[in-house]
Structure formats: structure tokens, C-alpha cells
Phi, psi and omega in degrees: 000144178256145181230143172263125174250109181267131177271120181265112183254172180177247185267023181286341187084175180293158179295143176272165177299322178296318179296315180299320178295320179292322178294317178301316179296319178298315180298319178298321179292319177301318179296317182295324182266005175083010180271343184288130168242308180196152172207149177190152175263156180247152175289172183294155183301334181290353176266357185285155170229128177269131180245125179233104181252028180286340179262193182290329182235132178298140176249125179249127182235126177290147176098172184289158177297318180236142172272123184203155174287333179250150183205166178287115183260345181174183183200157166238145164243122184238160172253125179216148182293334181198174183298323180300317178293318178300319180292324177296315178296321179295323178297319177294318180297319179299320180294315184288327181264354177058043180220158170286151179229154172241136180246129178220134176285151171286144179296138178259124181272000000 
């Protein structure tokens, strides 16, 4: 089963060199044990563009969809046999990146 681990960023400040090194080591371990699918960091919300094509003409709006102190700062997509394993990996990820995380399974069709 695949899980999305969302990195919740906000007033933590920029990542430190130690945090970046710990995240790299964690990612290498995920790759080695077969849990890695994808991971990436996101630029700040002020670089976002909202696209709404529900009408006849697409509407493009600069800035984030929501104004909030917290925002999506990055993500992992992992492969785990069950939610318990995904939560264990997320707990380790939270420690290495020094951020809160949200874990959600991908919908199974």
C-alpha cells in the first residue's frame, strides 16, 4: 500500500545543514529497504499559482490557495505493508526533518 507523508511547515525557519543531512540519510535508508517511492521539498507558498478551469476560461491566481501559518513544505510517498509501518516511518521522518507530518493512504480503487 502506498502512503503520502505530508511535511507541515510554518514557523520552523529554514532547514539546517544537520536536518538536511539527516533527511538524506533517511531517504537512503528508505531506498535501501524498498519503501521509497518519491520525496521532494516544495518552494514557499508565495510562489504558488492557483489554477481554476471549471469555467469557460481558466482563471490563474497568484499566491497560495489558502492563507495559513502552516503549509505543505514537502512530501514523501512510501510503500508500506500497513498503516502501522507507515506511521513508524513517519515518526522517524518527523524527527529527522524536525517538522510535523500528516500520513494518508492513497485511495484504493
